[in-house]
One Martini backbone bead per residue (centre of mass of N, CA, C, O) as a GRO file, in nm:
protein
  391
    1MET     BB    1   0.093   0.035   0.022
    2THR     BB    2   0.079   0.361  -0.023
    3ALA     BB    3   0.180   0.629   0.101
    4MET     BB    4   0.123   0.917   0.230
    5ARG     BB    5   0.088   1.248   0.086
    6TRP     BB    6   0.206   1.578  -0.004
    7ASN     BB    7   0.226   1.858  -0.185
    8GLY     BB    8   0.024   1.770  -0.436
    9ARG     BB    9  -0.018   1.487  -0.362
   10ARG     BB   10  -0.080   1.214  -0.222
   11VAL     BB   11  -0.330   1.139   0.059
   12TRP     BB   12  -0.383   0.832  -0.016
   13PRO     BB   13  -0.415   0.524  -0.068
   14ASP     BB   14  -0.457   0.315  -0.334
   15ALA     BB   15  -0.697   0.144  -0.208
   16VAL     BB   16  -0.896   0.384  -0.219
   17ASP     BB   17  -0.916   0.417  -0.507
   18ASP     BB   18  -1.018   0.116  -0.571
   19ALA     BB   19  -1.276   0.151  -0.401
   20VAL     BB   20  -1.400   0.390  -0.548
   21LEU     BB   21  -1.413   0.248  -0.834
   22ALA     BB   22  -1.583   0.002  -0.747
   23LEU     BB   23  -1.830   0.157  -0.644
   24ALA     BB   24  -1.887   0.316  -0.908
   25LEU     BB   25  -1.936   0.051  -1.079
   26LEU     BB   26  -2.155  -0.051  -0.913
   27GLY     BB   27  -2.361   0.173  -0.924
   28PHE     BB   28  -2.367   0.187  -1.240
   29GLY     BB   29  -2.456  -0.112  -1.286
   30GLN     BB   30  -2.720  -0.115  -1.124
   31LEU     BB   31  -2.857   0.128  -1.288
   32ALA     BB   32  -2.774   0.069  -1.613
   33THR     BB   33  -2.863  -0.218  -1.695
   34GLY     BB   34  -3.173  -0.183  -1.730
   35LEU     BB   35  -3.136   0.021  -1.965
   36ALA     BB   36  -2.977  -0.162  -2.154
   37GLY     BB   37  -3.208  -0.389  -2.171
   38ALA     BB   38  -3.428  -0.205  -2.307
   39ASN     BB   39  -3.237  -0.211  -2.589
   40GLN     BB   40  -3.231  -0.557  -2.571
   41PRO     BB   41  -3.379  -0.773  -2.723
   42GLY     BB   42  -3.378  -1.093  -2.545
   43SER     BB   43  -3.286  -1.028  -2.297
   44ARG     BB   44  -3.233  -1.070  -1.971
   45PRO     BB   45  -3.360  -0.988  -1.697
   46VAL     BB   46  -3.317  -0.814  -1.429
   47ASP     BB   47  -3.174  -0.973  -1.128
   48ALA     BB   48  -3.016  -1.106  -0.864
   49VAL     BB   49  -2.797  -1.240  -1.016
   50CYS     BB   50  -2.701  -1.002  -1.181
   51ARG     BB   51  -2.627  -0.826  -0.937
   52VAL     BB   52  -2.417  -1.010  -0.818
   53LEU     BB   53  -2.221  -1.019  -1.066
   54ILE     BB   54  -2.169  -0.717  -1.060
   55ALA     BB   55  -2.046  -0.704  -0.775
   56VAL     BB   56  -1.821  -0.899  -0.812
   57ALA     BB   57  -1.670  -0.755  -1.034
   58ALA     BB   58  -1.635  -0.483  -0.896
   59LEU     BB   59  -1.513  -0.566  -0.601
   60ALA     BB   60  -1.250  -0.692  -0.717
   61LEU     BB   61  -1.091  -0.423  -0.772
   62VAL     BB   62  -0.967  -0.369  -0.500
   63GLY     BB   63  -0.721  -0.592  -0.575
   64ARG     BB   64  -0.556  -0.510  -0.845
   65ARG     BB   65  -0.263  -0.440  -0.735
   66ARG     BB   66  -0.200  -0.704  -0.574
   67ALA     BB   67  -0.396  -0.904  -0.784
   68PRO     BB   68  -0.440  -0.889  -1.117
   69VAL     BB   69  -0.489  -1.187  -1.208
   70ALA     BB   70  -0.712  -1.268  -1.004
   71VAL     BB   71  -0.901  -1.038  -1.079
   72LEU     BB   72  -0.932  -1.127  -1.375
   73ALA     BB   73  -1.057  -1.397  -1.321
   74VAL     BB   74  -1.307  -1.306  -1.167
   75VAL     BB   75  -1.420  -1.111  -1.381
   76THR     BB   76  -1.439  -1.312  -1.614
   77VAL     BB   77  -1.637  -1.516  -1.481
   78ALA     BB   78  -1.857  -1.314  -1.428
   79THR     BB   79  -1.903  -1.202  -1.703
   80THR     BB   80  -1.952  -1.470  -1.852
   81THR     BB   81  -2.188  -1.565  -1.692
   82TYR     BB   82  -2.361  -1.321  -1.750
   83LEU     BB   83  -2.370  -1.368  -2.067
   84VAL     BB   84  -2.462  -1.670  -2.076
   85LEU     BB   85  -2.737  -1.593  -1.930
   86GLY     BB   86  -2.844  -1.317  -2.100
   87TYR     BB   87  -2.751  -1.057  -2.030
   88PRO     BB   88  -2.691  -0.753  -2.082
   89TYR     BB   89  -2.506  -0.528  -2.236
   90GLY     BB   90  -2.279  -0.358  -2.016
   91PRO     BB   91  -2.104  -0.227  -1.730
   92ILE     BB   92  -1.944  -0.498  -1.674
   93LEU     BB   93  -1.735  -0.450  -1.904
   94LEU     BB   94  -1.570  -0.230  -1.756
   95THR     BB   95  -1.438  -0.436  -1.554
   96PHE     BB   96  -1.278  -0.583  -1.770
   97LEU     BB   97  -1.121  -0.360  -1.875
   98VAL     BB   98  -0.971  -0.281  -1.609
   99ALA     BB   99  -0.838  -0.554  -1.562
  100VAL     BB  100  -0.665  -0.557  -1.825
  101PHE     BB  101  -0.514  -0.298  -1.778
  102THR     BB  102  -0.374  -0.368  -1.517
  103VAL     BB  103  -0.209  -0.608  -1.615
  104ALA     BB  104  -0.056  -0.441  -1.834
  105LEU     BB  105   0.067  -0.234  -1.629
  106ARG     BB  106   0.201  -0.446  -1.391
  107LEU     BB  107   0.311  -0.636  -1.613
  108PRO     BB  108   0.473  -0.801  -1.816
  109VAL     BB  109   0.400  -0.861  -2.135
  110ARG     BB  110   0.388  -1.169  -2.139
  111PRO     BB  111   0.206  -1.233  -1.889
  112ALA     BB  112  -0.019  -1.037  -1.973
  113ALA     BB  113  -0.092  -1.164  -2.237
  114LEU     BB  114  -0.167  -1.455  -2.132
  115ALA     BB  115  -0.393  -1.346  -1.950
  116THR     BB  116  -0.559  -1.208  -2.176
  117VAL     BB  117  -0.611  -1.453  -2.356
  118GLY     BB  118  -0.754  -1.624  -2.148
  119ALA     BB  119  -0.986  -1.433  -2.094
  120PHE     BB  120  -1.090  -1.410  -2.390
  121VAL     BB  121  -1.169  -1.707  -2.426
  122VAL     BB  122  -1.369  -1.716  -2.209
  123LEU     BB  123  -1.548  -1.474  -2.316
  124LEU     BB  124  -1.632  -1.643  -2.583
  125ALA     BB  125  -1.853  -1.821  -2.487
  126HIS     BB  126  -2.107  -1.630  -2.544
  127VAL     BB  127  -2.089  -1.634  -2.856
  128PHE     BB  128  -2.197  -1.958  -2.852
  129TRP     BB  129  -2.308  -1.952  -2.550
  130SER     BB  130  -2.649  -1.856  -2.484
  131ARG     BB  131  -2.962  -1.754  -2.348
  132GLY     BB  132  -2.931  -1.547  -2.547
  133PRO     BB  133  -2.799  -1.378  -2.784
  134ALA     BB  134  -2.590  -1.537  -3.029
  135PRO     BB  135  -2.343  -1.405  -3.254
  136GLY     BB  136  -2.096  -1.556  -3.305
  137TRP     BB  137  -1.848  -1.487  -3.518
  138THR     BB  138  -1.944  -1.183  -3.529
  139GLY     BB  139  -1.851  -1.143  -3.209
  140VAL     BB  140  -1.535  -1.160  -3.194
  141LEU     BB  141  -1.442  -0.876  -3.258
  142PRO     BB  142  -1.596  -0.700  -3.056
  143ALA     BB  143  -1.479  -0.867  -2.812
  144SER     BB  144  -1.173  -0.808  -2.850
  145ALA     BB  145  -1.182  -0.495  -2.783
  146TRP     BB  146  -1.201  -0.560  -2.464
  147ALA     BB  147  -0.886  -0.649  -2.471
  148VAL     BB  148  -0.697  -0.499  -2.662
  149VAL     BB  149  -0.733  -0.196  -2.578
  150PRO     BB  150  -0.647  -0.211  -2.275
  151PHE     BB  151  -0.381  -0.354  -2.323
  152ALA     BB  152  -0.246  -0.133  -2.497
  153ALA     BB  153  -0.280   0.098  -2.283
  154GLY     BB  154  -0.116  -0.029  -2.063
  155VAL     BB  155   0.150  -0.063  -2.209
  156VAL     BB  156   0.197   0.237  -2.276
  157VAL     BB  157   0.190   0.339  -1.993
  158ARG     BB  158   0.425   0.168  -1.880
  159VAL     BB  159   0.643   0.272  -2.080
  160ASN     BB  160   0.619   0.566  -1.991
  161ARG     BB  161   0.687   0.526  -1.696
  162GLU     BB  162   0.971   0.401  -1.740
  163ALA     BB  163   1.088   0.633  -1.905
  164ALA     BB  164   1.046   0.842  -1.675
  165ALA     BB  165   1.218   0.697  -1.462
  166ARG     BB  166   1.478   0.693  -1.614
  167SER     BB  167   1.496   1.005  -1.647
  168ARG     BB  168   1.507   1.062  -1.350
  169ALA     BB  169   1.759   0.898  -1.292
  170GLU     BB  170   1.942   1.047  -1.478
  171GLN     BB  171   1.907   1.325  -1.362
  172ALA     BB  172   2.012   1.250  -1.089
  173ARG     BB  173   2.299   1.162  -1.188
  174ASP     BB  174   2.366   1.438  -1.314
  175ARG     BB  175   2.345   1.602  -1.056
  176VAL     BB  176   2.560   1.450  -0.903
  177ALA     BB  177   2.791   1.492  -1.104
  178GLN     BB  178   2.779   1.798  -1.103
  179ALA     BB  179   2.830   1.838  -0.804
  180ARG     BB  180   3.109   1.691  -0.813
  181ARG     BB  181   3.242   1.877  -1.011
  182GLN     BB  182   3.207   2.137  -0.853
  183ALA     BB  183   3.364   2.044  -0.612
  184ASP     BB  184   3.631   1.985  -0.762
  185GLU     BB  185   3.666   2.274  -0.867
  186GLU     BB  186   3.674   2.412  -0.596
  187ARG     BB  187   3.916   2.258  -0.487
  188LEU     BB  188   4.106   2.353  -0.712
  189ARG     BB  189   4.078   2.651  -0.653
  190ILE     BB  190   4.177   2.649  -0.359
  191ALA     BB  191   4.447   2.516  -0.412
  192GLN     BB  192   4.552   2.748  -0.593
  193GLU     BB  193   4.528   2.971  -0.389
  194VAL     BB  194   4.706   2.853  -0.175
  195HIS     BB  195   4.958   2.815  -0.348
  196ASP     BB  196   4.991   3.124  -0.411
  197VAL     BB  197   5.012   3.228  -0.128
  198VAL     BB  198   5.223   3.033   0.009
  199GLY     BB  199   5.437   3.033  -0.214
  200HIS     BB  200   5.507   3.331  -0.202
  201GLY     BB  201   5.558   3.370   0.100
  202LEU     BB  202   5.785   3.162   0.135
  203ALA     BB  203   5.983   3.271  -0.072
  204ALA     BB  204   6.025   3.539   0.078
  205ILE     BB  205   6.105   3.421   0.353
  206SER     BB  206   6.349   3.269   0.252
  207MET     BB  207   6.515   3.500   0.149
  208GLN     BB  208   6.518   3.664   0.403
  209ALA     BB  209   6.653   3.459   0.582
  210GLU     BB  210   6.920   3.439   0.433
  211ILE     BB  211   6.993   3.731   0.478
  212ALA     BB  212   6.990   3.726   0.785
  213LEU     BB  213   7.206   3.504   0.819
  214HIS     BB  214   7.433   3.658   0.668
  215LEU     BB  215   7.422   3.937   0.850
  216LEU     BB  216   7.425   3.874   1.152
  217PRO     BB  217   7.745   3.856   1.229
  218LYS     BB  218   7.810   4.157   1.110
  219ARG     BB  219   7.491   4.303   1.058
  220PRO     BB  220   7.239   4.308   1.267
  221GLU     BB  221   7.079   4.554   1.181
  222GLN     BB  222   6.998   4.428   0.890
  223ALA     BB  223   6.876   4.174   0.993
  224GLU     BB  224   6.631   4.311   1.128
  225VAL     BB  225   6.500   4.390   0.867
  226ALA     BB  226   6.452   4.105   0.758
  227LEU     BB  227   6.280   4.009   0.998
  228THR     BB  228   6.058   4.213   0.967
  229ALA     BB  229   5.979   4.119   0.675
  230ILE     BB  230   5.896   3.836   0.762
  231GLY     BB  231   5.664   3.911   0.949
  232ARG     BB  232   5.503   4.080   0.729
  233THR     BB  233   5.472   3.853   0.526
  234SER     BB  234   5.328   3.645   0.710
  235ARG     BB  235   5.086   3.815   0.779
  236GLU     BB  236   4.981   3.854   0.488
  237ALA     BB  237   4.962   3.550   0.410
  238LEU     BB  238   4.763   3.484   0.638
  239ASP     BB  239   4.532   3.679   0.560
  240GLU     BB  240   4.489   3.562   0.270
  241LEU     BB  241   4.426   3.276   0.367
  242ARG     BB  242   4.189   3.341   0.545
  243VAL     BB  243   4.011   3.443   0.318
  244THR     BB  244   4.008   3.183   0.154
  245LEU     BB  245   3.894   2.987   0.378
  246GLY     BB  246   3.640   3.160   0.439
  247ALA     BB  247   3.504   3.094   0.169
  248VAL     BB  248   3.453   2.798   0.229
  249ARG     BB  249   3.273   2.832   0.480
  250ARG     BB  250   3.063   3.042   0.336
  251GLY     BB  251   3.086   3.015   0.044
  252ALA     BB  252   2.942   3.272  -0.133
  253GLU     BB  253   3.071   3.437   0.083
  254ARG     BB  254   3.297   3.687  -0.021
  255GLU     BB  255   3.580   3.828  -0.022
  256PRO     BB  256   3.788   4.035  -0.137
  257VAL     BB  257   3.982   4.006  -0.403
  258PRO     BB  258   4.249   4.018  -0.552
  259GLY     BB  259   4.428   4.270  -0.748
  260LEU     BB  260   4.586   4.505  -0.932
  261ALA     BB  261   4.582   4.716  -0.701
  262ARG     BB  262   4.801   4.521  -0.525
  263LEU     BB  263   5.083   4.552  -0.658
  264PRO     BB  264   5.240   4.749  -0.488
  265ALA     BB  265   5.246   4.565  -0.237
  266LEU     BB  266   5.390   4.334  -0.377
  267CYS     BB  267   5.650   4.491  -0.456
  268ASP     BB  268   5.726   4.566  -0.164
  269ARG     BB  269   5.760   4.286  -0.053
  270LEU     BB  270   5.986   4.194  -0.251
  271ALA     BB  271   6.191   4.418  -0.179
  272GLY     BB  272   6.235   4.284   0.111
  273ALA     BB  273   6.349   4.015  -0.059
  274GLY     BB  274   6.546   4.146  -0.299
  275LEU     BB  275   6.312   4.235  -0.525
  276ALA     BB  276   6.298   4.456  -0.777
  277VAL     BB  277   6.008   4.636  -0.895
  278ASP     BB  278   5.883   4.740  -1.205
  279LEU     BB  279   5.604   4.945  -1.247
  280ARG     BB  280   5.376   4.942  -1.536
  281ARG     BB  281   5.151   5.139  -1.726
  282ASP     BB  282   4.916   5.074  -2.006
  283GLY     BB  283   4.693   5.282  -1.989
  284GLU     BB  284   4.369   5.306  -1.857
  285PRO     BB  285   4.249   5.233  -1.576
  286ARG     BB  286   4.012   4.974  -1.479
  287GLU     BB  287   3.742   4.805  -1.411
  288LEU     BB  288   3.729   4.459  -1.341
  289PRO     BB  289   3.655   4.163  -1.340
  290ALA     BB  290   3.709   3.960  -1.077
  291ALA     BB  291   3.839   3.719  -1.244
  292VAL     BB  292   4.043   3.883  -1.404
  293ASP     BB  293   4.187   4.038  -1.172
  294LEU     BB  294   4.286   3.775  -1.026
  295ALA     BB  295   4.438   3.640  -1.258
  296ALA     BB  296   4.643   3.872  -1.307
  297TYR     BB  297   4.758   3.873  -1.021
  298ARG     BB  298   4.856   3.572  -1.010
  299VAL     BB  299   5.053   3.577  -1.248
  300VAL     BB  300   5.243   3.789  -1.123
  301GLN     BB  301   5.297   3.645  -0.860
  302GLU     BB  302   5.414   3.376  -0.976
  303ALA     BB  303   5.632   3.508  -1.154
  304LEU     BB  304   5.786   3.656  -0.920
  305THR     BB  305   5.840   3.394  -0.752
  306ASN     BB  306   6.022   3.265  -0.974
  307VAL     BB  307   6.229   3.482  -0.979
  308LEU     BB  308   6.313   3.457  -0.685
  309ARG     BB  309   6.404   3.148  -0.702
  310HIS     BB  310   6.550   3.121  -1.020
  311ALA     BB  311   6.690   3.379  -1.167
  312GLY     BB  312   6.925   3.546  -1.006
  313VAL     BB  313   6.786   3.834  -0.954
  314ALA     BB  314   6.718   4.201  -0.854
  315ARG     BB  315   6.515   4.224  -1.103
  316ALA     BB  316   6.191   4.335  -1.230
  317GLU     BB  317   5.918   4.352  -1.471
  318VAL     BB  318   5.606   4.522  -1.487
  319THR     BB  319   5.320   4.503  -1.731
  320VAL     BB  320   5.020   4.692  -1.769
  321GLY     BB  321   4.746   4.643  -2.009
  322TYR     BB  322   4.499   4.855  -2.151
  323ARG     BB  323   4.222   4.758  -2.333
  324PRO     BB  324   3.913   4.750  -2.468
  325ASP     BB  325   3.934   4.393  -2.493
  326GLU     BB  326   4.191   4.389  -2.285
  327VAL     BB  327   4.431   4.244  -2.061
  328THR     BB  328   4.782   4.285  -1.977
  329VAL     BB  329   5.052   4.075  -1.853
  330GLU     BB  330   5.405   4.146  -1.768
  331VAL     BB  331   5.703   3.939  -1.705
  332THR     BB  332   6.043   4.039  -1.656
  333ASP     BB  333   6.387   3.922  -1.702
  334ARG     BB  334   6.768   3.858  -1.661
  335GLY     BB  335   6.782   3.560  -1.615
  336VAL     BB  336   6.779   3.203  -1.639
  337GLY     BB  337   6.519   3.084  -1.580
  338VAL     BB  338   6.334   2.782  -1.650
  339PRO     BB  339   6.254   2.684  -1.911
  340ALA     BB  340   6.374   2.612  -2.242
  341GLY     BB  341   6.101   2.711  -2.370
  342PRO     BB  342   5.832   2.788  -2.521
  343VAL     BB  343   5.496   2.844  -2.382
  344ASP     BB  344   5.164   2.762  -2.450
  345ALA     BB  345   4.857   2.739  -2.297
  346ALA     BB  346   4.699   2.611  -2.553
  347ASP     BB  347   4.944   2.360  -2.620
  348GLU     BB  348   5.067   2.306  -2.348
  349ASP     BB  349   5.172   2.087  -2.032
  350GLY     BB  350   5.401   2.176  -1.886
  351GLY     BB  351   5.538   2.217  -1.588
  352GLY     BB  352   5.448   2.333  -1.304
  353HIS     BB  353   5.211   2.413  -1.078
  354GLY     BB  354   5.226   2.722  -1.127
  355LEU     BB  355   5.203   2.715  -1.430
  356ALA     BB  356   4.948   2.550  -1.455
  357GLY     BB  357   4.772   2.753  -1.294
  358MET     BB  358   4.804   2.978  -1.502
  359ARG     BB  359   4.673   2.836  -1.745
  360GLU     BB  360   4.398   2.785  -1.613
  361ARG     BB  361   4.318   3.063  -1.562
  362VAL     BB  362   4.337   3.174  -1.854
  363ALA     BB  363   4.171   2.960  -2.007
  364ALA     BB  364   3.900   2.999  -1.844
  365LEU     BB  365   3.888   3.308  -1.985
  366GLY     BB  366   4.007   3.291  -2.298
  367GLY     BB  367   4.302   3.309  -2.292
  368ARG     BB  368   4.665   3.377  -2.304
  369LEU     BB  369   4.980   3.212  -2.251
  370ALA     BB  370   5.325   3.317  -2.242
  371ILE     BB  371   5.633   3.125  -2.215
  372GLY     BB  372   5.977   3.252  -2.207
  373PRO     BB  373   6.243   3.351  -2.356
  374ARG     BB  374   6.446   3.599  -2.434
  375PRO     BB  375   6.643   3.717  -2.694
  376ASP     BB  376   6.822   3.906  -2.467
  377GLY     BB  377   6.748   3.768  -2.218
  378GLY     BB  378   6.582   3.582  -1.998
  379PHE     BB  379   6.234   3.625  -1.896
  380ARG     BB  380   5.875   3.551  -1.993
  381VAL     BB  381   5.542   3.666  -1.895
  382ARG     BB  382   5.236   3.642  -2.085
  383ALA     BB  383   4.898   3.782  -2.052
  384ARG     BB  384   4.574   3.744  -2.211
  385LEU     BB  385   4.259   3.907  -2.126
  386PRO     BB  386   3.949   3.918  -2.179
  387VAL     BB  387   3.725   4.206  -2.234
  388GLU     BB  388   3.469   4.392  -2.207
  389PRO     BB  389   3.378   4.662  -2.347
  390SER     BB  390   3.349   4.983  -2.261
  391THR     BB  391   3.075   5.222  -2.244
   0.00000   0.00000   0.00000
């Protein structure tokens, strides 16, 4: 028995539906059979036996969901007996139609077809043997309609229900897969953010610590400057990491993300680590979409971190270009570089985690990233990020 439901769905068990249907057919049969007989000369008048057979056939439908084959058998016997005794064609045939429909709806096609064929064969008895008018072979085709039509309708409804159930299951699987993909993408995004923040901060701290250790024995007052820079860099990195992790805890509520406006502070922090950065702007600065602003900042941050780690130089240049339909960031140095040849984000896959992260950020926004040595020495990282033209 199906449980009761609410919110626009079912509010009573299926058995109640079946009972209502059975009582409706019972009442209709008891009232309308006499009227049907009045239009069928030669049929047997309605009597107590007639009414009992109508009641048996109708009330059997109460159990049609739990035992559809048994209900079809009872209805078939009651209906056939009714017709063989010569009572008029009438509402009792509706109970036979419902019973056949239920079998076709609730059973696989093969057993449903066998049960329907058996019921039809029994029902044909009245065509040849009846106390009333017996139509003979001419009555086979009309009688078959009472079995074929509800059987076909039941099969169609069943197939449609199964297709709808499969569709709902597929949609549910798709939703789960989409949620899993979104969760994976969010984890990767957070991992990249943490890598950028922690990697940059640790690189600066490492460089400053080496400077402090080198100066401490001979010039402790300058070592104190390096240690102060370590403290400032670590606090800034921790603050940025706290913002990133806070976004994970709050979900959609995000703190303001870093952008190109914070490049001067980034350059000052790196200057304290021993890397002087010349920052230039080409074009009129303007407000950028948050995703583009963050990606451009992270590209510069990662490129300068690589210069600090690998280039072996004390100076780098950063150029930010503002165009009507794009923003470009370029980081150059005259050091030894990292990869051995040019790498285009759209075509290659090599490089470390930081370079791969830059590629992913830029490619996700439809931009291009070029990484490689400069013709006159040193290394260059250049990102082009599309932006909707300002109006």
